[in-house]
C-alpha positions as CSV (number, residue, x, y, z in Angstrom):
1,M,200.3,14.3,104.4
2,Q,199.5,10.8,103.2
3,W,198.9,8.4,106.0
4,K,197.7,5.5,103.9
5,C,194.9,4.5,106.2
6,C,191.1,4.2,106.1
7,G,188.5,4.2,108.8
8,V,189.1,4.1,112.5
9,V,190.0,0.4,112.8
10,G,189.9,-0.5,109.0
11,Y,188.2,0.3,105.8
12,T,185.2,-1.9,106.7
13,D,184.2,0.8,109.3
14,W,182.8,2.7,106.3
15,H,180.5,-0.2,105.3
16,E,178.7,0.2,108.6
17,A,178.6,4.0,108.5
18,L,177.4,4.2,104.9
19,K,175.2,1.1,105.0
20,E,176.8,0.0,101.7
21,K,179.9,-1.8,100.6
22,M,181.8,1.4,99.6
23,V,184.4,3.6,101.1
24,P,185.5,7.2,100.5
25,D,187.8,7.7,97.5
26,R,190.7,8.6,99.8
27,C,190.7,5.0,101.0
28,C,191.8,3.7,97.6
29,Q,195.4,2.8,97.0
30,E,195.1,4.1,93.5
31,H,193.1,7.3,93.9
32,Y,190.6,8.4,91.2
33,Q,187.1,9.7,91.0
34,E,184.5,7.2,92.4
35,C,187.1,4.5,93.1
36,G,185.6,3.9,96.5
37,R,182.4,2.5,94.9
38,N,184.3,-0.4,93.2
39,S,184.7,-3.2,95.7
40,T,187.4,-4.9,93.5
41,N,189.8,-2.0,94.2
42,M,192.6,-2.2,96.7
43,F,191.9,-0.2,99.8
44,W,194.2,0.9,102.7
45,T,193.4,-1.8,105.3
46,R,195.1,-0.2,108.3
47,G,192.9,2.0,110.5
48,C,193.7,5.7,111.0
49,Y,193.4,5.5,114.8
50,E,196.7,3.7,115.0
51,K,198.3,6.1,112.6
52,V,197.1,9.2,114.5
53,E,198.3,7.6,117.8
54,E,201.7,7.0,116.2
55,W,201.9,10.5,114.9
56,L,201.0,12.0,118.3
57,D,203.6,9.7,120.0
58,D,206.3,10.7,117.5
59,N,205.4,14.4,117.9
60,K,204.7,14.6,121.6
61,H,207.7,16.9,122.3
62,L,206.5,19.3,119.6
63,M,203.0,19.3,121.0
64,G,204.4,19.9,124.5
65,T,206.5,22.8,123.2
66,I,203.6,24.4,121.4
67,G,201.4,24.0,124.6
68,M,204.1,25.6,126.7
69,C,204.4,28.5,124.3
70,I,200.7,29.1,124.4
71,L,200.8,28.9,128.2
72,V,203.6,31.5,128.4
73,V,201.7,33.9,126.1
74,Q,198.5,33.5,128.1
75,L,200.4,34.2,131.4
76,L,202.1,37.2,129.9
77,G,198.8,38.5,128.7
78,M,197.3,38.1,132.2
79,A,200.3,39.8,133.8
80,F,200.1,42.8,131.4
81,S,196.4,43.1,131.8
82,M,196.7,43.2,135.6
83,T,199.5,45.8,135.3
84,L,197.3,47.9,133.0
85,F,194.3,47.5,135.4
86,H,196.4,48.7,138.4
87,Q,197.9,51.6,136.4
88,I,194.4,52.8,135.3
89,H,193.1,52.3,138.9
90,R,195.9,54.3,140.4
91,T,195.6,57.1,137.9
92,G,191.8,57.3,138.5
93,K,192.4,57.8,142.3
94,K,194.8,60.7,141.7
95,Y,192.1,62.7,140.0
96,D,189.4,61.9,142.5
97,A,191.1,63.9,145.3
């Protein structure tokens, strides 16, 4: 997945974090080894926060569906474990008498 973004707000976020005028190589529009060290290169200027926000907004139905599926599996697991507990508990009482 290529989002064509760099940093949270923009590529200059990395200048603060790294304490140098450089960015990770993935921020370069033309990606090659050590391209982030060359300040004359073209970097993706758009921040990734915006891109992630857009992706989540575009895929909210998918995320909701996945969440609901996990919820159903968890509820079924709880129901089956309670049923098993009661079966074992009942069987144990028959042998006590």
